[in-house]
C-alpha positions in Angstrom: -40.8 122.8 78.1 -38.4 120.6 80.1 -37.8 123.3 82.8 -40.4 123.5 85.6 -40.0 127.3 86.1 -40.7 128.1 82.4 -43.9 126.1 82.5 -44.9 127.8 85.8 -44.2 131.2 84.3 -46.3 130.4 81.2 -49.2 129.3 83.5 -48.8 132.5 85.5 -49.3 134.5 82.3 -52.6 132.7 81.8 -53.9 132.9 85.4 -52.7 136.2 86.8 -54.3 139.5 86.0 -54.4 143.0 87.5 -58.2 142.8 87.4 -59.9 140.1 89.3 -62.9 140.3 87.0 -60.8 140.0 83.8 -62.5 137.5 81.5 -60.8 134.4 80.2 -60.9 133.5 76.6 -61.7 130.0 75.2 -58.1 129.7 73.9 -56.7 130.4 77.4 -58.9 127.8 79.0 -57.8 125.2 76.4 -54.1 126.0 77.2 -54.8 125.7 81.0 -56.4 122.3 80.4 -53.4 121.2 78.3 -51.0 122.3 81.1 -52.9 120.5 83.9 -53.1 117.3 81.8 -49.3 117.0 81.6 -48.2 118.6 85.0 -50.4 116.9 87.6 -47.6 114.4 88.3 -44.9 117.0 89.1 -42.4 115.5 91.6 -41.5 118.8 93.1 -43.6 119.9 96.1 -42.7 123.6 95.4 -43.9 123.3 91.8 -47.2 121.6 92.9 -47.8 124.4 95.4 -47.2 127.0 92.7 -49.5 125.2 90.3 -52.3 125.1 92.9 -51.8 128.8 93.9 -51.9 130.0 90.3 -55.0 127.9 89.4 -56.8 129.2 92.5 -56.3 132.7 91.1 -57.8 131.6 87.8 -60.8 130.0 89.4 -61.4 133.2 91.4 -61.3 135.2 88.2 -63.8 132.8 86.6 -66.1 133.2 89.6 -65.9 137.0 89.8 -66.0 137.6 86.1 -69.1 135.4 85.8 -70.8 137.6 88.3 -69.8 140.6 86.2 -71.3 138.9 83.2 -74.6 138.2 85.0 -74.8 141.9 85.9 -74.1 142.8 82.2 -76.8 140.5 81.2 -79.3 142.3 83.5 -78.3 145.6 81.9 -78.6 144.2 78.4 -81.6 146.2 77.3 -79.8 149.4 78.2 -76.6 148.5 76.2 -75.6 149.6 72.8 -76.6 146.9 70.2 -73.1 147.1 68.7 -71.5 146.1 72.0 -74.0 143.2 72.4 -72.7 141.7 69.1 -69.1 141.8 70.3 -69.8 140.1 73.6 -72.4 137.4 74.1 -72.8 136.8 77.9 -74.6 133.5 77.5 -71.8 132.1 75.3 -69.1 133.1 77.7 -70.9 131.6 80.7 -71.4 128.4 78.8 -67.7 128.3 78.0 -66.9 128.8 81.7 -69.2 126.1 82.8 -67.9 123.7 80.2 -64.3 124.4 81.2 -65.0 123.8 84.9 -67.0 120.6 84.1 -64.3 119.1 81.9 -61.6 120.1 84.4 -63.4 118.3 87.3 -63.8 115.3 85.1 -60.1 115.3 84.3 -59.1 115.7 88.0 -61.5 112.9 89.2 -60.1 110.7 86.4 -56.6 111.3 87.7 -57.5 109.7 91.1 -57.7 106.2 89.6 -56.4 103.3 91.8 -52.6 103.1 91.5 -52.1 106.7 90.5 -49.0 108.3 92.0 -48.9 110.4 95.2 -48.0 113.7 93.4 -51.0 113.2 91.0 -53.4 112.5 93.8 -52.2 115.3 95.9 -52.4 117.9 93.1 -55.8 116.6 91.9 -57.4 116.5 95.4 -56.0 120.0 96.2 -57.5 121.5 93.1 -60.8 119.8 93.6 -60.9 121.2 97.1 -60.2 124.7 95.8 -63.0 124.4 93.3 -65.4 123.2 96.0 -64.4 126.1 98.1 -64.7 128.8 95.4 -67.9 127.3 94.0 -69.8 126.2 97.1 -73.2 124.6 97.2 -75.9 127.3 96.9 -79.7 127.1 97.1 -80.1 130.2 94.9 -79.4 128.8 91.4 -80.3 132.0 89.5 -76.7 133.4 89.4 -74.6 130.3 90.1 -72.2 129.5 87.3 -71.0 126.1 88.5 -71.3 123.7 91.4 -68.9 120.8 91.8 -71.7 118.6 93.3 -73.4 118.7 89.8 -70.3 116.9 88.4 -69.9 114.3 91.2 -71.2 110.8 90.3 -71.3 107.7 92.6 -68.1 106.4 91.0 -66.3 109.6 91.9 -67.5 109.2 95.6 -66.1 105.6 95.5 -62.8 107.0 94.1 -62.5 109.5 97.0 -63.3 106.8 99.5 -60.5 104.7 98.0 -58.1 107.6 98.6 -58.4 106.8 102.4 -56.4 103.7 101.7 -53.4 105.7 100.6 -50.3 105.3 102.7 -49.8 109.1 102.6 -51.5 111.0 105.4 -51.9 114.2 103.4 -53.9 112.3 100.7 -56.3 111.0 103.3 -56.7 114.5 104.8 -57.4 116.1 101.4 -59.9 113.3 100.4 -61.7 113.6 103.8 -61.9 117.4 103.5 -63.3 117.2 100.0 -65.9 114.6 101.0 -67.0 116.8 103.9 -67.5 119.8 101.5 -69.6 117.6 99.2 -71.4 115.8 102.0 -74.5 118.0 102.5 -75.5 118.0 98.8 -74.9 114.3 97.9 -77.8 111.9 98.1 -75.4 109.0 97.8 -74.4 109.5 101.5 -78.0 109.3 102.7 -78.6 105.6 101.9 -77.9 103.3 104.8 -77.5 100.4 102.4 -74.4 102.0 100.9 -73.0 102.8 104.4 -73.4 99.2 105.6 -70.4 97.8 103.7 -68.3 100.9 104.5 -68.9 100.5 108.2 -68.0 96.8 108.1 -64.8 97.6 106.2 -63.9 100.2 108.7 -64.4 97.8 111.6 -62.3 95.1 109.9 -59.5 97.6 109.2 -59.5 98.8 112.8 -58.2 95.4 113.9 -55.7 94.9 111.0 -52.1 93.9 111.8 -50.9 96.6 109.4 -50.6 99.9 111.3 -51.7 102.2 108.5 -55.0 100.3 108.1 -56.3 101.6 111.4 -55.5 105.1 110.2 -57.7 104.4 107.1 -60.4 103.0 109.4 -60.3 106.1 111.6 -60.8 108.5 108.6 -63.6 106.3 107.2 -65.4 106.2 110.6 -64.9 110.0 111.0 -66.6 110.5 107.7 -69.5 108.1 108.5 -70.4 109.7 111.8 -71.6 112.7 109.8 -74.1 110.6 107.9 -77.8 110.4 109.0 -78.2 106.6 108.4 -75.3 105.4 110.5 -77.4 104.8 113.6 -79.6 102.4 111.5 -76.5 100.6 110.4 -75.2 100.2 114.0 -78.6 99.1 115.2 -78.9 96.6 112.4 -75.6 95.1 113.5 -76.7 95.0 117.1 -73.7 97.1 118.0 -75.6 99.6 120.3 -75.8 99.1 124.0 -79.5 100.2 124.1 -78.5 103.8 124.7 -80.9 105.1 122.1 -82.9 103.8 119.2 -82.8 105.2 115.6 -85.5 107.8 115.3 -85.8 108.4 119.1 -85.6 112.1 120.0 -82.5 113.0 121.9 -80.9 116.3 122.8 -77.6 115.5 121.3 -76.9 116.3 117.7 -76.3 113.9 114.8 -72.5 113.8 115.0 -72.5 113.2 118.8 -75.1 110.4 118.5 -73.2 108.7 115.7 -69.8 109.2 117.4 -71.2 107.6 120.6 -72.6 104.7 118.6 -69.2 104.1 116.8 -67.3 104.3 120.1 -69.6 101.9 121.8 -69.2 99.4 118.9 -65.4 99.7 119.1 -65.5 99.3 122.9 -67.6 96.1 122.5 -65.1 94.6 120.2 -62.2 95.8 122.3 -63.5 94.2 125.4 -63.8 90.8 123.7 -60.2 91.2 122.4 -58.9 92.0 125.9 -60.4 88.7 127.1 -58.7 86.9 124.3 -55.4 88.7 125.1 -55.6 87.6 128.7 -55.6 84.0 127.5 -52.8 84.4 124.9 -50.9 87.6 124.3 -49.1 86.1 121.3 -52.3 85.1 119.6 -53.8 88.6 120.3 -50.8 90.4 118.8 -50.8 88.2 115.7 -54.5 88.1 115.0 -56.3 91.1 116.5 -53.9 93.8 117.8 -55.8 96.3 120.0 -54.0 99.5 119.1 -56.2 99.9 116.0 -59.4 100.0 118.0 -57.9 102.4 120.4 -56.6 104.6 117.6 -60.1 104.7 116.1 -61.7 105.6 119.4 -59.2 108.4 119.9 -59.8 109.7 116.4 -63.6 109.6 116.8 -63.3 111.6 120.1 -61.3 114.3 118.4 
């Protein structure tokens, strides 16, 4: 329909229910996917907020009704055989899992380079909601879905590319989603993959474009939560011999990595100050210092 409110009302009929454990049919899931496919790019912030709010209710229903189905399955021997024929728990759970999997694939696909700000904002918000409602769990016995099972290296790269967006809210949403996925993604544990990311962040921190240093700050703040960052800094000879990778220290991982990043930024900043003392014009044109300072401030926060 051409009117936003009519489409929102239709989505509300699919998502809202008086019972939080009300099961969702396959037809309803197909209609929701159809809606999302054609409404991610809504230009109205109010409409985007309503879409995310309604879909959060739907995801909560899927999560809670799946737990009800698991309990029904445990009681299966005690149930009437006639009722078992009407409701097959395994089929419903498989439909739920397939729906969430295809939905995540659709949302990650919407984050392609060049996608519009409304599309990215809505897709990232929904992915964040899914990661919140279906968190990483060690107990797999009654877990319907985990977003980490759907995330591939290409998806991680897509999220990292979102840091380059000129919109601050997109950077924030991408950062928050990456942090939710961080603990369960082996991709983040490989120093070889962090090496080029760290180099890009350091280059962006001295860019003449102001928003580049914001991108660098988000990237560095993400990297300081990774175990292999100390090895990357040590490999680039950017540590001031404060500690060696693998050496036991009382500080935690984030503190050690943050200190290493700040020291590397200060090293570069000191050299740029010496150059600025010779020629302010050349310093302003080639390596402005506000980017380094912004990244240091961001890391300290």
